[in-house]
N, C-alpha and C positions, 0 to 999 in steps of 0.2 A: 649711678650705674645705668647702663643702657636698658637693663631689664625693667627698671622702674619707669624710665621714660617710655619704653615700649608699652608697658601696662597702661600708663596714662593715656597713651595714644589710642588705646582701644575704646576710650570713652568711658562713661559711667556705666559699668556693667550692671545689667538688670538683675540684681540679686534680691529675689523675693524673700521676705521674712520666712525663716524656716520654722516648721511646725515644732511645738514643744515635744519633748520626749515622752513616750508613755511611761507610766509610773512603775511598771513591773521591774523591780530590782534596780531601779535607777538611783544613782547617787543623788543626794539632795533630799531623799525621803528619810527623815531622821531615824526611824526604827531600823530600816535596812542598813543605813550607814553605820549605826552603832553595832548591829549584828556582824557586819563585815569587819569592823575593827576588832571586835572580840574574837571572831573566827580566825583572823590573821595572827593575833597574839597566841591563840591556842595552837594553831598549826606550827608556828615558830617554836613554841615550847616543846612540842612533840619532836620536831626536827632536831632541836638541840640535843635531846636525849638519844635519838636514834642515829644521828650522823648519816654519813653516806659510806657504804661499804664498797670502796673502790677496788677494782680488779681488772682482769683482761677485758679489752673491748671486743664486741662482737666481730666475728671473722669477716662478715660482709662489709663492715665499715672500713676495712683495709687500713688500719691505723698502726703506726710503729709501736714497738714494745715499750718505749718510754711513756706512752700515753696510757692512762688508766681511765676506766669508765665505771659509772655507778648509776643508781636511780634514786630519785627523791619523790616521795608521795606528797601531793598537795591536794586540798579540797577542790573539787570542780566548782563548787559554790561556797564562797567564804562566809556567806550568811548561815550556812549549815556545815560547819567544819567537821562534824562527825558523820556527814553523809558520804556520798560517792567520792572516792579518791581517784586521782589520775597520777600517772608516773611520768616524771620528766627525766630524760637521759642527760647525764652530766659527764664531762670529760675533764681530765686534769693532767698536767705535767708539773711535777714538784720543782720548787726553786733549785737551781743548779748550785748556788753558792759560789760559782766561779766568776771571778772578775776578768772580763776579756782584756783589760788593760794591765792587769797584774796577776799572773798565775799563782803567786804565793799568797795572795790575799783572799781569805774566806769571807764572802759577803753574808752578812746576817740576814735571815729571813724576815720580811716585813708582813707576811700574811698572804692572803689569796687575792688575786686580781681577777675579777669576773668581767667577762666581755659579752656584749651583744652586738651583732653586725648590722642590725636593722631589718628592713623589710617594709611592714611586718611580713613574717614568713621566712626570714633568713635563718639558716642553721648556724649555730655558733660552735658546733661540736669540734671543728678542726682548728679553732683559734689557738689552742695551746702549742700548735706546731710552729707558730711565729717565733718562738724562742730559738729556733734553729737559724733564723736570719740574723745577719750582723747588726741590723738596726734595733733588734729587740734583746740582744744578749745581756745587756746591763740590767734591764728590767726583769728578764727571766732569771737572773742570778738572785734577785731579791724577793721575787714573788712566785708562789704557785700560780701558774696560768690556768684559769678555769673557764671552760666554755660549756654551753648547754643548748639543747633544743627547747625553745619556749613551748608552752602548751599549744598543741595543734600541729607542731612542726616535726617532721621525720618520724621518730619512734615515740614522741611525747604526746600520747593521745591524739594521733594524727587526724586531721580534718581532710575531707574530700567532698567536692561539690559535683563531680561528674566522673564518668569512666575515663581514666587516664589515657586509654587508647584513642579517645576522641578529642583529647586536649589540643594536640597540634593539628590545626586545620590548615593545611597548606597545599599548594601555594595560594596566597590570598591577595586581595586588592587592599589598598590603603588610600582612598581618595582624600586629598587635602581639603576639598570642598565637596562633601558628599551630597548626592542627590536625595530627594525626599524618599524615594523607594529604598535606597541603601540605608538611610536612617531607620526606617521602619523595620528593615531586616535586623539591624543591630539591636533595636529595642526588643524585638521578639527574643533574640539570643540572650539579652540581659535578664529578661523576665524568666526565661527557662533556667538560667544559671542560678538566680536567686531562689527559685523553687527547688532546684537540686540541692543547694546548701541546706535549706530547711528540711527537706525530706531525708537527706543522708545523716544530718547531725541531730535532728529532733530538738527536744527541749534543751539539750546541752549547748546549742549554737550561741545562745545569748551570753554564755560565760567566757567566750573567747574575745577578750577586750584588753585595752591597755591598762586599766585599773587592776585587773587580775594579774597581768604581767608584772606590774609593780609589786603586788602582794606576793606573787611567786618568788620574786627576787629577794624579798625579805626572809621568806622561809628558806631559800637557798643559803643566804648569809648565815642563818642560824645553824643549818645542817653542816656547814663548813667549819663551824666553831668560831666564827668571827664576831666579836662583840660589835664591831662597826664595819661597814661595807666599803671596800675599795672597788670602784666600778668604772668601766669605760664603755660607753655606748656610742655607736656610729649611726648617723642618719636617723631612722625611726627609733633606734635605741636611745637617742638623746631625749626623745619625747617621754617614753615611760621611765627613763632615768630621772627626768625633771619631775615627773609625777611622784616617783619614789622620794626625791628630796623634799617635796611638799608634804607628803604623807608621813614620812619617817625621818624628819631632819636630824633627830638625835642619834640615828643609826648610821649616819654618814661619816666616813673617815676621809676619803678623797674620791672625787668624781671628775671624769673627763668626758666632755660632750664634744664629739668629733663630727662636724658638719651638722649643725643644729637645725632641727625642725622648729618652725615658728609655733610656740606653745599657746599663743593667744586663743582662748576658747572660741572666739568668733572665726578663727581660721581653720579649725579642726572640723572636717578635713576638706570640705568642698572648696573653700577659698584658697587653701594651700595648694590645691591642685591647679587652680587657675593661675596662681603665681608661678608655679613650676612650669606650666606650658609656656608662659611668656619668657621665662628665663632660659628654657631650652632653645628658643629661637636665637637668643644672644649667643649661646654656646655653639650652635650650628654655624653662625656667622664666623666665630673665632676659628672653627675647624676649616671652613672654606677659605678663609684668609690665609691660614697656614698652608693649605694645599697650593693656593695661588703663588705663595712665596717660593714654593718648590716645584714650579711648573716644569723645570728642566728634568725633574725626576718622574713626574706623573703625567704630564701633558694633558691635564684636565682643564686648563685655562689659567691665565695669569692675573685674573681678578676674581673676587668672590662671586660676582654675577656670572662670570663664565663658568666657574665650577658648578654653580647652581644649574646652569644649562646642561652641563654634562650629566649631572645627577638626574635631572628630569628626563634626559634622553634614555638613561638606563631604566628609569621607572617605566617609561613608555614601552620599551622593548620587553621588559619582564612582564608587563601586563598582557602582551600579546603571546609571548612564549617564555614561560618560567625557566630559569636556568637550571639545568639538570633535572627538570620536572619537579623541582622542590622549592625554588626561590622565586617568589613573586614580589610585587611592590611592598607588601606588608613585611616580608622577611628582610628585604633590603632596609626598610625603615627601622626595624628592630635592631639590626646590626649597627646601623649608623647612630641610633639613639644611644647605644652603649658607649660610643665614642664621645657622647656628651657628658658622660660620667668621668671617663678616664682618658686623658690625652695620650697615654701610652698605646692606646688602640689606633691612634691616628695613622701611623705609617702603614700598618697592614690593611686598614680599611681603604685608604687611598690607593694602595697598590692593587687591591682586589677590584675596585671600581675602574681603574685604568685598564687593567688586564681584560675585564669583561667588555669594555667598549672597544677594545682592540681585537676581540674575537676569542678570548680565552676565559671561559666562565669558571674554570676550576677553583681559583682562589676565592671567588665569591661564594660558590657552593660550599666550600670548606668552612667558611666563616659564618655564613648566614643560614644554611639549611638546618631545620630542626633535627635534633638527635633523638631518635625514637627511644633509645635506652634511658634518656633523661625525662621522659614524659611523666612518669609517676612523681618524681621529685618536683618537676615544674608545676604539675597540677596541684600538688599539696601546697607548695609555696603560694600559689595564686589563691587557693581556697582560704588560707590563713590571712593573707593580705586583705582579701575582700571581707572576711568575717570581722576582723579587728576594726578596719576603717568604717564599715557599715554600722557596727555595734557602738562605736565610740561616740557618735554624735548624730544629731539630726542632719538629714540631707534633703534637698528639694525633691518632692515627690511628683511635681508637675514637669513633664518633659519639656514644655514650652520654656521653662526657666533655663534648663540646660541648653536648649537649642539657641535661645537668644544670646546668652552669655558667651557661648563658645563660637557661634557664628561671627559675632563681633570680634572676639579675640583672634580667631583664625585669619581675619583680614590682615592682621599685622604680625601674627605668629603662626603661620601655617604648618611649620615643620612637625610639631608633635601634638597640637591641640586636640584634634579629633581622636587620635590614638589614645590619649589620656582619658577622654570621655568614655570610650568603649571599655577601657579597663575598669572604670569606677561606676559605670551606669547601673550595675546590679543593685547598688545602694539606693536607687530611686524606688526599687520594688522589693526592698528587704522585708522579710516577714518576722524577724526577731525584734524585740523591744529595743528602742534606741536609748542611749544614755545622754546626759548633759555633760559636756567636757568639764573636768575639774579645773579650777582656776589655779594654774601653776604660779606659786608666789611664796617667797620666804622673806622674813624681816631681818633687820640687822642683828647679827649674833646668833641667829638660829642655825646656820650652817658654817662649817669650816670653809676656807677658800676653795672654790671649784674652778676648773679650767675649761674654757670653751675654745675649740679650734675651728677656724672657718676660712674658706677661700672666697675672695671677693666676687668671683664670677661663677661660683658653684650653681649649677642649674637645678640639680635634684633637690637641694635644700638652699634656696636663695638666701643671700647674705643678711637680709633684713631679719631672718629668723634668729640668727646669732645675736644681733643687736637687741631683739626683743627678749631673748632668754637672759641676756646680761642684765637688762633692766629689771627682770622679774626675780632673779636669784641674787639676793643681797650678798656682796662679797665675792661674786664671780668675776673672773678675769678672762678677757678675750684676747687670743692671739690670732692675728689675721695674716694670711698669705696674700700679699698684694698681687693684683693683675693675674690671678690664677683661677682656674675653674675646676680644680681637682676636687673630687668628692671622696672624702675619707683621707685625712692628712696624716694621722698617727702612723709612725713607722714607714712613711713614704719617702720620696726622693729629696725632701727639703731638710737639710741638716739643721737649719735654724729652728724650724718647727719641732723637730725631734729633740733638740736641746732643751726647749721649754718643757716638752713632755717628760723627759728624763728628770729634769730639775724638780718638777712637781711630784712625780710619782716616787722618786728616790729620796728627795729631801724635803718635800712639802713647800718648795719655794715657788712663788708666782711673781711675774714681772709688773707689779703695780696693778692698775685697773685695766690696762690694755697694752699690747705690744704688736709690732708688725715685723713680718719677714718678707724679704724680696721673693719674687716668684721663683720656683724651681726652673731648671733649664727646660726649654722646649724640646720635644722629641726630635730626633734626627730622622730625615727621610731615608 
């Protein structure tokens, strides 16, 4: 893949050996690990007895009547299962039993399908609504669709690191090759953000991590009355799903890993983010080439290089005069970064850029301007993202390491490299204890077959992550969408991928060790 070649072209990144994690509560300390195993078993036993009292969802969640909501209590600290408890909000739509292909056939229920959309920091509360979509109706007939807000997210013991009213700072700059003074400004912001997380969350901050997300998942399984878990995780959800498979292999029924994070402990999380920055450069090239093929529609240039020139022209104009007083280079960058995840954004983003350069800023403002009403939700999601990734593993604490690695990478991958740095830089100044990542691995016969879905040109979770996960989970099967960069394949526009998903979830069938699907159709301009 070009992402791999691009990464190699960056030279040997100067990755300084990362400091060992402090001992406090860290996995690998035998007494703590044993206490956490005991605590998880105790919490699951309580949850089995208590269940979840599902009823109407809160009015402000604006959910349809078919959706039910409830809460689940889990320990904040699994080493002390009788200590402080936090509540997780859970949503459910019961299996419909209706076969969309044969109205006379009553489909037997197979149990609950639990989903996590990733992040960290993503809310899964709305997942059960996918059962209304044609691509999900067969699965919704057989399974109760269950979503939830993981710890820290939404109403589940929410985390916050700063006043949400200050979260959207715009319009903002986004230099691809930042000056020394700009770097120092962002370092100061990262330090302040890390302090804010510590001050607002206190001692609880250390307990928001991927290992506890996996433990919470087992307690949720027990509360749902499921002897074994059927789970689908997307993006980050694949990582703590893989942790779950490692920690609780005998509790697994079926697992789908959709767009897999590389679970190698050496990759969590600093190196994974370097790989992601390199891969987004590839995807940005794909997008520009698509725009160039449709120059008759957008008039942004008939080559990828010409489209880049148009984009840089827009960046320069926005730097001098933000569109609508709200959209500067950083907001433009964020909007086009979304297009790196999902190609169905391509037509509207290209249209907005074209209109802006022709004198009409309205489409760009509509697509890229921060929405004040979403500030609290966005701040919460960012707080959880930061806490989980910073807590999960050691990070470089020397700014010079970040600066050297990313300066070199940005020479060949300028599109998103520094933006990724600023997102994660609070981890360099994190005040909570760090953990050592668990070695994700299962041996032959420990797990039933599991299914991995991956697109070859996925930027958010580069394809090497799916290959690594397949190597580490014995009996796992990889389905690849060729020549595609879609992030999150399940229930998407590729009928071949969806066929493998249905065969696995409904019948337990997997296609040997690996299978391939042709790419879904490109978006139309």
